[in-house]
N, C-alpha and C positions, 0 to 999 in steps of 0.2 A: 285613907290608909297612908298616903304620902305625908299628910300633915302629922299623923301619929308617929310615923317614922322620924320626922324632923324633931318632934318634941322628945322622943325617947332616945335620940342619938343613934338610931339604927343605921347601919351601912346598907346602901342600896346598890344593886348591880343593874346596869343598863346593858341589855344584850341586843345588838343590832344585826345588820347584815352587811355584806362586803361591797355592795354596789353604791352608786351615788345616793340613791334614796335612803338606803339603810345607814350609810355613814353620816349623811347630813342629819337624819333623824336622831342618831345616837349623839352627835355633837350638840344638837339643840337641847335634847333632854338633859344631857350631862351639864351643860352650862346653866340652864335654868334651875335644875335641882340644886346645884351648888349655890346659886344665888339665893335659893330658899333655905339655906343652911342644912342641906343634906350632904352626907358624906357619900360620894359616888365612886363606884368602880365600873368604868366602861369596858365591855367585852365585845369583841368582834370575831366572827368565825374565820379560821384559816381555811380558805376554800379547798385547797388541794389536799389537806389532811382531814378536815372535818365536814366538808360539804357546806351547804348554805343554811342560814336560819338558826333557830334556837335548838341546841343539842344538849343531850345529857352531860357531856363533858363541860359545858358552860355552867351547869348547876354545880358540878364538882368544884369548879374554880371559885364560884360565888360562895359556896359553903366553906371552902378552905380559907377564904379571905374574910370570913365572919359576917357575910351578908344575911339579912333576915327577910329581904324582899328583892324580887327580881322584876324589872319592868322591861318588856321587849319593845323593840323599835323596828317597824317594818317587817315583822315576822311573828310567828307563834301560834297562828290560828289553827294549824294542824299539827303542832309539836306535841303529840300525846306522850311520847317517851320522855321528853325533857320535863313535861309537867308532872308526870308520875314520879320521876326522880326528885323533883322539887318537893312533892308531898312527903316522900320518904325522908328528905333532909330537913323537914320542918320549915321550908321557905315559902312564903306567900308569892303569888304570881299575878302581875297585871300585864295583860297582853294588849299592845297597841299595834294594829295591823290594818291593812286594806286589801289583802289578797282574798281571792275567792276561796270558798271552802269553809267559811264560817258557818256556825250552827250545826256542825257535824260531830265534833269529836271532844271538845274540851269539857271537863266536869264543871259543875255549877259553882264550886268554890273558887274557880279562877275568875278574876275580874277581866272581862274582855271588852275592849273598845274597838269596834270594827264596823264601819258604816254599811258593810254588805250583809250584816246579820239581818235575818228576817224581822227581828223585833226592834231594829233600829228606827227611831223616829226622826233621825237627823235628816234635814231636807236635801242634802247634797251627798250622794253616795260615792262620788268618784274622786275623793281626796286621795292624794298619794300617801305613802307611809309617813313621810315627814310632815305632810299636811295634818294627819291625825295626831302626830306628836306635837305639832304646833298648837292644836286645840287643847291638848292636855296641859302643855307647858303654860299657856296663857291663863288657863283656868286656875292652875296651881299658884301661879304668881299673884293673881288677883286674890285668891283665898288666903295667901300668906302675907298679903299687904306689901308685896314687892312691886316697885314701879320700874318696869323694864321697857326700854325703847323698842317698840314693835318693829322698827326698821332693821334693827340688829338681828331679829329673828326671821324676818321676811326674806332677807338676802340669802339666808341659809335655806329657808323653806322653798324658795323658788328653784334651787338647784335640783332637788329631787322631783319637784313637781314637773319641771320641764324635761329632765333626763329620763324619768320613768315612763314617759309616753302615756300618762293619764290624759283624758280629754281636757283640752285647754279651753274649757267653757265654764260658765258660772263662777263659782268661788275660786276654782283653780286659775281662771284667767285673771281674777283680781289679785290673787297671791303672786302670780308670775309678774304682772305689770308693776305692782308695788315693790316686789323684790328686786326686779331689774333696775328700777329707778334708784333703789337704795344701794345697789352694787356700784353705781356710778360714783358714790361718795362713801365707799366702804372704809371703815376704820379697822377692819380685820387685817392684821399683819399677814396672815396666811393667804387670804383671798387677794390682797394687793400683790403679794409675791407671785401667786399663781397666774393672775391676770397679766402681769408683766412677762412671765415666762411664755405664756400662750399668745402674746401679742394682742391682747384685748384692751381696747381703750373705750372710754365713755363717749357716747352713750352705749350701754351694753344691751344687746338684744338676745332673743331666744336662740338664734343661731350661734352666737358666741358661747352661750352656756351649753347647748346641745352638742356642738362639734369641736369646741376648743377647751372649755373648762371641764365639762363633764367627763370626757374620755380620759383626761389626765387623773382625775380622782378615781375613776373606775380602774385604771391600769394597775394601781397599787394592789387592790384585792384580787385582780385577775392573774397577775404574774408573781406577786410576792405576798405581802401581808397588807390588809387594809389599814393597819394601825397608823402608818405614816400619814395617810390621807386624813384620818381623824385628828391626829396631832396637829396637822396643818390648819384645820378649821378651828382648833381650840387655842393655838399658841398666841401669845402676845409678844414673843421674842422675835424681832425682825431678822436676826442672823439665822435663827433656827428655821424661820419661815422660808428664807431664801434657799437654805440647804434642802429642806423638804420639797419645795417647788421644783428644784433641779432634779431630785430623785424621781418625782412623779413624771416629769417630762421625759426622763430617760426610760422609765418603764413603759411609757406610752409609745415610744419609738420601738421598743422591743415587742410590745403588743401588736403593733402594726405588722411587723415581720411575721410573727407567729400566726396572725389572722390570715394573711395572704397565703401562707403555706397551706392552711386548712381549706381556704376557698378554692385554690387552684386544684388541690387533690380531689375535693368534692365535685368540682365542675367536671373533671374528667370522668368521674363515676356516672354523673347524670347525663352528660352530653351524648353518651353512646346509647341511650335508651330511646327507642322510637316505637310507638308514640310515648311522649312524656307522661308519666302517671300523674294523677291529681295531687298526690302527696309525695314529697321527696324525703326519703329516709336513708341516711348513710351513717356508717360507723367504721372505725379503724383504730387499731392499737396505736398509742403514741400521740394522738391528737391532744393538743393542749386544752385542758378543761376550761381555762380562763377566757378563751376566745370563741368558744363554740356558739354562744348566743349571737355575737356580732357577725360571725361568719354565716350563720343560718339566716340572719336578716338580709345580708347582701345577696345570698342565693335566692331567697324568697322574692326579693325585688327584681332580680334578673330574670328568673324563670316564671314569675307570677304564680308560684305554687307555695303552699305552706311547707316549711322545711324543718326537719328534725335531724340534728347531728349529734352523735354519741361517740365518746372515747371509751374504748374497751380496755379494761384492766383485769385480766383473768376472768373470773366468773361474773363480773359486774360491769355494766356499761352505764356511764353517766353522761348526760348531755342536756342540750337546750333546743327549744324549737321556737320558730317565729312564723306568724301567720300572714295572711293577706286580708284585705278589709272585709270581704264578704263571708269569711269563714271564721267562726268562733272556735279557735284552736283548743282553748282550755276545755270547753264543753265536749268537743269531739273526742279528745283523748281521755277525759275523765270517766267516760263510760266503762273503761277497763281499769279503773283505779286499783282493783284488787290484784292486778298483774304487775304493779310497780312496787319497787322497794320504797321509793319516795316520789312524790308528785306535788306540784303546786304552780301557781302563776296567775296570769291575767288572760283576758280574752285573746290577745295577740302574742303573748310571750309565756312560755312554760319551761319548767325544769323538771327532769325526771331521772330516776335510777331504775334500771331494768336488768334482770338476770340475762347474761349474754346468751345463754341457751334458748331464751324465749324470743330473741330478736326477730328471727325469720318468721315465726308464726304470728307475732304481733304485727309485723309489717304487712303480711298477707291479709290479716283481718282488717287493718286500717284501710288498705287499698280497696278491699271488697266493699266496705261501708261507704268510702268516699265515692267510688264509682257508682254506687247505687243511689246515694242521697244528695250528692252535690250537683248543682246545675252547672252545665258547661260554661255559662256566662260568668260564673264566679271566678273562673280561671282564665278568662280572656282579658288580656291587657288592653286597657282603654284609657283615654285621657278626656277629662271633662274640663272645659275652660269657661271662665266667667265673663271675659270681655273679648270681643272681636273688633280690633281697632287698626287704623292705618298707621304707618311708621311715624308720621308727623305728630301723632297724638302721644307718642312715648316720650315724655319729657319730665322735667323736675317737678312740675306742678302735679302731674298724675302720681309720681312717686310719693310726694308729700301727702296727697289724699289717701293713697292706699296704706301708708304707714300708720294712719289713724286706726286701722283695724288690728294692729299688733297688740299683744304678742301672738305670733302664729305658732301653731303646734297641732297636736292630735285633735282632730275634729274641728279645728279652726284653722284650716290650711291657708297658706299664702295664695292669694288669687292668681290664677293662671291666665295669661293673655295669649291670644292668637293674632298674629300679624303677617302680612304678606300682600303682594309679592315683594321679595327682597332679592338683592344680588350683592355678593361680596364686593367691596371696593378695593380689595387687595388680598394677598395670601394671608391665611390665619397665622397667628403667632403661637407657637407651641411652648409650653412651659410646664415645670413640675413633673409629676408622675402621670403623664397621659392627658394633661389638660390643654385647652386652647382658648385663645381670645381672638376676636375678629371684629371688623367694622363692616356693616351692611348698609345699603341705601334702599329706600322705598321708591315708589313710582314718582313721587314729587321731588326726589333728591334728598329727602331728609335722612340723616345718618342715625343708625341704631347700633350701639355697642353690644356685642354678644360675648357671653362667657359660657364655656362648656366644660364642666368638671368631668374628666374621664372621656372627653369627646374626641381625642385624637383618632381613635378607631372609627369614628363616624364622620370624619372630615368630608368624605365624599357626599354626605347628605346635604352639604352646603354648596354643592356645585350648581352652576346655572341659576335659574330662577326658582326660589323655594319659599315656602311658608314656614313659620316657626311658632312653637308654643314655648312659653317661658314665664318666669316670675321676675318682676321688676324689683331691682335692689340697688343699693348705693354702691358704686365702685369705690372700694376702700383705698385703691392706689391712685386713681386719677380724679376721683370725685365725679359727681353726676350720676345719672341713672344707667344701669346696665341690665340687659335682659339675660338672665341665667337660663340656659336652654334646658327644656324638658324633652322636646321632640322637634324634629324637622323632617320635611318631605318636599318632593318636587311640587312646584306650584301648578295647579290646574285652574284655568280660567273658569270661574263659575258660570260665565255666559255660554261656554261651549256646550254644557249639558246641565242646565240648572237643576233638573229633577234629580239626577244622580248626585249632584253636589250637595243638595239639601239632605238627601238620604245619608250620604257619607258624614255630613256634619252631625246629624242626629246620632249616628252610630258612634261617633267619637265622644 
């Protein structure tokens, strides 16, 4: 169908989504389609006005602009209203998506590419939205006889693959590894400008993408319009790239402020509940829609409970939820799909729209089912570690060995080390917004550099003799290995009560 569109000179609309995965998928398809002699109109949803994904209003735009074909990017598998509008407008639809919910709703005339369909024979089902777009783009380029450098595509594909929290295993791990390698030598004016603004230097790793580059791309769609993020990925003009990167950086700072406001207000809602329910559900008028997913993720990690936050606007509440590892949040909430205005997502991340009048009854239903069906262990915060080593074993050689397991991400987590006993060699250094750095020494006198993001409130945990869990990373400021703290507690000599100590280790 795409080759026919190219031969007939048809205009094609690419409709994406506003997050990193959707924006990078839209950028990739737009660039490759244009290289294959297609005239392309990229369309991204304005989140605050239109919601997420493929909407009827996008069909109206495509029709008004003379498009005869729509290709979705990271959306569309449940977009029945938009597909019906396309049929009425005489526009063909190709859906490229990776969200759950395939096989349910789309009519047969729609071409749907989604590895989660029951009839999909593709051997790797966990591609991101941009991963699916990458497959279509490379297949089209091959069929059209276009020679495209895969590195140029992979550096964009790795953005959504890392930031959308798909399992970083199998093909996703290959995409991420090759894409990160390509980013170190990026010829993209936009990516170069954004990396400079985010303080990212080669070699680029998954942390750089997930916590420095990705949030800046996301911030555009969350607080304003995703279009500047798309323009940044597509531009070849260096001055425009610098201006767009500065805009994304500013929106990201604003996003951080709005996010913390929601987190603090929601924390006050939940902290007064005793005992804490298995599922945290909160809503309020005026919460910024663009930050609810990130805020829900923060609260889910803090309380170790799946968390759903919604912003109320009259008769409708819209929001996002984030899960914990042992609860499939999508399947849990999908049982009441008929009660939602809109619903979609992944196992650990969902978005929904609900009638405000139904919120109390829905929350009671969810809590009743969770109390009945969820095992208490699912909601017990615990830490599993891979290595138990003395302080003297934490060195540059070990760091180099562990780095061979990168890129780290969902389901391929960074190895956690346990070490102790340790004692601080001096007072911790406080910096930034609640962070601290310290130097500790082990029994042999070997020094271990410690880094604690948000650890100022836990400084007392490092008093006296203690043991620590952490991930071994490169200190970007001073060089050498640094143990980024995951947890710390007072040291208990295992010889004092070996049986209890073994039991405690097993429990951890």
